[in-house]
C-alpha positions, 0 to 999 in steps of 0.5 A: 515469492509467497503468494496467497491461498489462490495459487492460480494467481499469476503475475499476469493476473495482477497486470493493471492492478494497483499494489499497496505495499505497507508495514505489516506490523504498523497499526496505522498501516493496517488501518489504511489497508482496511480503509482501502479494502472497504472503499475500493469499489472498483476492485483495483487494489491489491496488498503486500506487506513490506516484510514479504518476499514479493515486496522485497523483489518487486520494489528492488526491481524498481529501485526502492527499498522494502526494508524502509518501513517508514514508507508506504508505496503504491505501484500503479498499473502493475506490469503495464506501460503506465506503471509508476511507483509512488511513495509517502504522501504521493502514495497516500494521495493516490489511494485516497483519490482512487477510493469511493469515500468522502475523503476523495476530494481531500486528495485533490486539496492535498495534491496542490500542497508541494510534495516537500511539505506533504512529505514532511508531514508524512515523515512526522506521522511515520516517525511516531506511528508505532507510539500513537497507533500501536505495533503488532508482533507479527503481520496481521492475518487477513480474514478469509474474505480479504485473502484474495486481495493480498498478493503475499504475506510476510 
């Protein structure tokens, strides 16, 4: 597992955090990470690109596929009895609900919509996201201030 520049960070240090797994090449996904970084006032979220060894191992252990770049995942309450793996619109609703932003109440409205309908919309955006929001040639490197929030880099 490739960790960030803080080698002293261990899996035990990550316990209870929410980990957002995202496509590191996707412009929309990177904007989402920036959104969560800015509005995560409780310092609950950490990040790992799906292209990282950490994502591959962690998601595989939980029955998910890190090579599916059309899905964002949030692993809530990492390494606790309350741990849950959320994907697609469930993950989006979760990170919106757990940030301090005006869109927070919108997550409540979204959660009322049946998952099949939400995921249809999610899949539609995911299908065209590179064309609409762009695609990086390589995973974006976090700024020095952000690095401590990233578990792994691709």
